[in-house]
C-alpha positions in Angstrom: -0.9 2.4 -36.0 -4.4 1.5 -34.8 -5.6 2.2 -31.3 -8.5 0.8 -29.3 -9.7 0.7 -25.7 -10.2 -2.8 -24.3 -12.9 -3.5 -21.7 -14.9 -6.7 -21.0 -17.5 -7.6 -18.5 -15.8 -10.2 -16.3 -12.5 -9.6 -14.5 -10.0 -11.7 -12.6 -9.2 -9.1 -9.9 -11.5 -10.4 -7.2 -9.7 -13.8 -7.2 -6.5 -11.9 -6.5 -7.8 -10.1 -3.5 -6.5 -6.7 -4.2 -9.1 -4.8 -6.2 -10.5 -1.6 -4.7 -13.9 -0.5 -6.1 -14.2 2.8 -4.3 -12.3 5.9 -5.2 -10.0 6.8 -2.3 -6.6 8.2 -1.7 -5.8 5.2 0.6 -7.3 1.9 1.8 -6.5 -0.6 4.5 -4.8 -3.6 3.0 -5.5 -7.0 4.6 -3.1 -9.9 4.6 0.2 -8.1 4.8 1.6 -10.7 7.3 0.4 -13.6 5.0 1.8 -15.3 2.0 0.9 -18.2 -0.2 3.5 -20.4 -1.9 2.9 -23.2 -4.4 4.0 -26.6 -3.3 4.0 -30.1 -4.9 3.6 -32.1 -1.7 2.9 -31.8 2.0 6.3 -33.2 3.0 8.1 -31.6 6.0 11.1 -30.6 3.9 9.0 -28.9 1.2 6.9 -27.2 3.9 10.1 -25.8 5.5 11.3 -24.5 2.2 7.9 -22.9 1.4 7.8 -21.2 4.8 11.2 -19.8 4.2 10.0 -18.4 0.9 6.8 -17.0 2.5 8.8 -15.2 5.2 10.9 -13.4 2.5 7.7 -12.3 0.7 6.2 -11.0 4.0 9.3 -9.0 4.9 9.1 -7.3 1.6 5.3 -6.7 1.9 5.4 -5.4 5.5 8.4 -3.1 5.0 7.4 -2.0 1.5 10.9 -2.4 0.4 12.3 -4.9 -2.1 15.6 -4.7 -0.3 14.2 -6.2 2.9 15.5 -9.6 2.0 19.0 -8.1 1.8 19.3 -7.1 5.5 22.2 -8.3 7.6 21.9 -11.9 8.6 18.9 -12.5 6.4 19.9 -16.1 5.6 19.9 -17.0 9.3 16.5 -15.3 9.7 15.0 -17.2 6.7 16.5 -20.5 7.9 14.6 -20.0 11.2 11.4 -18.8 9.5 9.3 -21.3 11.4 10.0 -19.4 14.6 7.8 -16.5 13.3 4.9 -18.6 12.0 1.5 -18.0 13.7 -0.5 -20.5 11.6 -0.4 -22.3 8.3 -2.6 -24.5 6.1 -2.6 -26.1 2.8 -5.0 -24.9 0.1 -6.1 -26.1 -3.3 -5.9 -23.3 -5.8 -6.4 -22.8 -9.5 -3.3 -24.0 -11.4 -3.0 -20.7 -13.3 -2.2 -19.0 -9.9 -0.3 -21.8 -8.4 3.0 -21.3 -10.3 5.6 -23.8 -11.4 5.3 -27.4 -10.4 1.5 -27.6 -10.7 -0.5 -29.8 -13.0 -4.1 -30.1 -14.1 -6.8 -27.5 -13.2 -6.0 -27.5 -9.5 -2.8 -27.2 -7.6 -1.5 -27.3 -4.0 -0.3 -24.2 -2.1 0.8 -23.5 1.4 -0.7 -20.5 3.1 1.3 -19.0 6.0 0.5 -16.3 8.5 3.4 -14.8 10.5 3.2 -13.2 14.0 2.8 -9.5 13.2 4.5 -8.3 16.4 7.5 -10.5 15.8 7.8 -9.4 12.2 7.6 -5.7 13.2 10.3 -6.2 15.8 12.5 -8.1 13.4 12.3 -5.3 10.8 12.7 -2.5 13.2 15.6 -4.3 14.9 17.4 -4.2 11.5 16.6 -0.6 10.8 13.8 -1.3 8.3 10.5 0.5 7.9 7.2 -1.0 8.9 4.5 0.0 6.4 1.1 -0.2 8.1 -2.2 -1.5 6.7 -3.3 2.0 5.6 -1.6 2.5 2.2 -1.8 4.9 -0.7 -3.7 3.8 -3.8 -2.0 4.0 -7.2 -4.0 4.3 -10.4 -2.4 2.4 -13.4 -2.8 3.6 -16.9 -1.2 0.8 -19.0 -1.0 0.9 -22.8 0.1 -2.3 -24.5 1.2 -2.4 -28.1 1.1 -5.7 -29.9 0.3 -6.8 -33.4 0.0 -3.3 -34.7 -2.5 -2.2 -32.0 -2.4 -0.2 -28.8 -4.8 -1.1 -26.0 -5.5 0.4 -22.6 -6.0 -2.1 -19.8 -9.3 -1.6 -17.9 -10.5 -2.7 -14.5 -12.6 -5.5 -16.0 -10.2 -6.7 -18.7 -9.5 -10.4 -19.2 -6.1 -9.8 -20.7 -3.1 -11.6 -19.2 -1.6 -8.2 -18.2 -4.6 -7.7 -15.9 -3.8 -10.8 -13.9 0.0 -10.0 -13.9 -0.2 -6.5 -12.5 -2.9 -7.3 -9.9 -1.0 -10.4 -8.8 2.2 -8.5 -8.4 0.4 -5.7 -6.5 -1.0 -8.3 -4.2 2.4 -9.7 -3.6 3.8 -6.3 -2.7 0.7 -5.1 -0.7 0.2 -2.2 -3.0 -3.4 -1.0 -3.5 -3.7 -0.7 -7.3 -6.6 0.6 -9.3 -7.2 0.2 -13.0 -9.4 2.7 -14.9 -13.0 1.9 -15.7 -12.6 3.0 -19.3 -16.2 3.9 -19.4 -17.6 6.7 -21.6 -16.2 9.3 -19.2 -12.7 7.9 -19.5 -12.9 7.3 -23.2 -13.9 11.0 -23.8 -11.1 12.2 -21.6 -8.1 10.0 -22.6 -6.9 7.7 -25.4 -4.3 5.0 -25.8 -2.2 7.6 -27.7 -2.3 10.0 -24.7 -1.0 7.3 -22.5 1.6 6.1 -25.0 2.9 9.6 -25.4 2.8 10.1 -21.6 0.9 13.4 -22.1 1.0 14.5 -18.4 -1.7 17.1 -18.5 -4.3 14.9 -20.2 -3.4 11.9 -18.0 -3.6 13.8 -14.7 -6.9 15.4 -15.7 -8.4 12.0 -16.5 -7.1 10.7 -13.2 -8.8 13.2 -11.0 -12.0 11.2 -10.7 -10.2 8.3 -9.1 -8.6 10.4 -6.2 -5.5 8.3 -5.8 -2.2 9.3 -4.2 -0.2 8.2 -7.2 -0.7 7.8 -10.9 1.4 5.1 -12.6 1.7 5.3 -16.4 3.1 2.3 -18.3 3.7 1.7 -22.0 4.6 -1.9 -23.0 5.4 -3.4 -26.4 6.8 -6.6 -27.9 9.8 -6.1 -30.2 10.6 -8.2 -33.3 12.8 -10.5 -31.3 10.0 -11.4 -28.9 11.3 -9.4 -26.0 8.9 -7.3 -24.0 9.9 -3.7 -23.1 8.1 -1.3 -20.8 8.5 2.4 -19.9 7.1 3.7 -16.6 6.4 7.0 -15.0 5.0 7.4 -11.4 3.4 10.8 -10.7 2.9 12.0 -7.2 1.7 15.6 -6.8 4.2 17.8 -8.5 7.0 15.2 -8.7 7.5 12.2 -10.9 10.0 9.4 -11.5 10.6 7.3 -14.6 12.3 4.0 -15.4 12.3 1.1 -17.9 12.1 -2.7 -17.7 12.2 -5.6 -20.2 12.1 -9.4 -20.3 11.4 -12.4 -22.4 7.9 -12.8 -20.9 5.2 -10.1 -20.4 5.4 -10.5 -16.6 9.1 -9.8 -16.6 8.5 -6.4 -18.2 5.4 -5.5 -16.1 6.4 -6.7 -12.6 9.2 -4.1 -12.2 6.6 -1.3 -12.8 4.6 -2.4 -9.8 7.7 -3.3 -7.7 9.5 0.1 -8.2 6.2 2.0 -7.5 5.8 0.1 -4.2 9.4 1.0 -3.3 8.8 4.7 -4.1 5.5 5.0 -2.3 6.7 3.1 0.8 9.8 5.4 1.1 7.4 8.3 1.2 4.6 6.9 3.5 6.2 4.1 5.5 7.6 4.9 8.9 11.3 4.7 9.5 11.7 2.4 12.4 14.1 4.3 14.6 14.8 1.0 16.4 12.7 0.7 19.6 12.9 4.4 20.4 9.5 5.7 21.4 8.0 9.1 22.4 4.6 10.4 23.3 2.6 13.2 21.7 -0.8 14.8 22.4 -3.4 14.7 19.7 -6.8 16.5 20.0 -9.9 15.5 18.1 -12.9 17.8 17.9 -16.5 17.1 17.0 -16.7 13.9 19.1 -20.3 13.9 20.1 -20.9 10.6 21.8 -19.2 7.5 23.3 -19.5 5.5 20.0 -17.6 8.2 18.1 -15.0 8.4 20.9 -14.4 4.6 20.8 -14.2 4.7 17.0 -11.6 7.4 17.1 -9.5 5.6 19.7 -9.6 2.4 17.7 -8.6 4.2 14.6 -5.7 5.9 16.3 -4.6 2.5 17.7 -4.6 1.0 14.2 -2.0 3.5 12.8 1.3 2.0 12.1 3.5 4.5 14.0 1.2 4.3 17.1 2.0 1.7 19.7 -0.3 2.9 22.5 -3.3 5.2 22.9 -4.4 6.7 26.2 -7.1 9.3 27.0 -5.7 12.5 28.4 -8.5 15.1 28.5 -12.2 14.5 27.8 -14.5 17.4 27.2 -17.9 17.9 25.6 -17.3 17.7 21.9 -13.6 16.8 22.0 -11.0 14.5 23.4 -7.3 14.7 23.8 -5.3 11.4 23.4 -1.8 10.7 24.4 -0.2 8.6 21.7 3.0 6.6 22.2 4.7 6.6 18.8 7.8 5.4 17.0 9.7 8.1 15.1 8.5 11.6 14.9 5.0 13.1 14.7 5.2 13.5 10.9 4.8 9.8 10.7 1.4 10.1 12.4 0.5 13.0 10.2 1.2 11.0 7.1 -0.6 8.0 8.4 -3.7 10.0 9.2 -3.6 11.8 5.8 -4.1 8.5 4.1 -7.4 7.9 5.7 -10.8 9.7 5.5 -11.7 9.8 9.2 -9.8 12.8 10.6 -9.3 16.3 9.0 -6.4 18.4 10.2 -7.1 21.7 11.9 -4.7 24.5 12.9 -2.9 23.4 16.1 -3.4 25.8 19.1 -0.6 28.2 19.8 1.9 27.3 22.5 1.4 29.2 25.7 4.8 30.7 25.6 4.0 32.4 22.3 1.1 34.3 23.8 1.7 38.1 24.1 -0.5 38.7 27.2 -0.3 37.3 30.6 -4.1 36.7 30.8 -3.9 34.5 27.6 -1.0 32.6 29.1 -3.0 31.8 32.3 -6.0 30.7 30.3 -3.9 28.4 28.1 -2.1 26.9 31.1 -5.4 26.2 32.9 -6.6 24.3 29.9 -4.0 21.7 30.3 -1.2 20.5 28.0 -1.2 21.9 24.5 -1.8 19.2 21.8 0.8 19.0 19.1 -1.8 17.9 16.6 -5.4 18.9 16.2 -8.0 17.2 14.0 -11.7 17.1 13.4 -13.7 13.9 13.2 -15.4 13.3 9.9 -19.0 12.3 10.5 
C-alpha cells in the first residue's frame, strides 16, 4: 500500500465561508441564523418551499442538534416558516454549490435570514438548546484510501472531499480546521498514523492547532463502489467512535461532521430551561480604562447564556457585572472558556466561610460576593 500527503496551493474553503486561519480553541461563527437553498425559479410557491427548507437548516444550526427538526409540532412550525423570516434575497451562485436542479456554470439560490430572537424563543420553548456564536473548533485528520493509495486531506487541497467536509461544516455551523500538512506536520504524522488511529501520535501532532476537539476519519471505496468511513472524535481524555457509508463520497463523509457537531453541541450548548432566568455576579479584574470596560461589557452581552448585563460595582482596576442568564452559571463558564478574552481566577470566599469576625465585616462592606471572577486578557 502506497501512502502520500496531498497539498496544493489553491483551496476552495474561502468560498464556503467556514475556514479559520488562526489557531484557536474557539471562534465566533457568523451566519448561524441564515441558510441558502438552491431554487429553479423565483415563483411564490418555490420560494415558500425553499424558506421551509431553510428554516429546518437554521433550527439544526442554531441548536447544534440534528434532532431539532424532530421536535413536537415541527411540521406546523415549518409550514409557517415565513413568520420567522427577517429578510431574503435571490443570489446567483456557482452551479457546483447550487445543488440539484441547476444547469450551466451558474445557478439560482434563495438566501434567507431568520429573526434570531424568534428562533431562540422557538427552540427554548420546545426544550431545545441554543448554541451561541462562540463555538469550539474541531481539527480534522482525514485519510482517504483509493486506487491503492492513502492520502491526507490538507487545508489547501482541491480534492472533492475538501469541498464536502467544509460545506457540511458550514451547514452545521461547526468551525472546522484542516491541517496545513507543511514540513512540521509531515515530520510528525503520516497517513498510516491516521489510518491506524494511533492516538498518541495524532494528539501530539494536533497540539500546534489548539482546538477543542480532534476528529479522525478514515475513508475508503470498496470493490462494489460503496464508500465507507470510520470516525473517532477526541476531546481531552474522552473519545467517541462511529462508522458511516454510502454510494457517494459525501454520504460517507457528511455523518462524520454531523455527529461531531451533535457531540460538541451537547457539551458546549446551553440547555434552554424554557424561559427560566436568574442573575449572577461576575467580577473582571485588570480593567484599566473605559474602552476596556466597554469591550468587556459587550463581550459578556454576546455570550449565548446571557440575556442582560448591568454594572454592579465599579472600582479602579476592576468591575462587577450582574448577568441575567438562562440555565446555571456553568453555562457561562463554558461559554467564556471558549474565548480568549477572560481568564478564570479563584473566586473570593463567601463571607459566611470566614473564621474571624473582622474578616466577615470587611467582606460585607465590600458588597455582594461575585460567583465568578476573571481577569481581562490585554
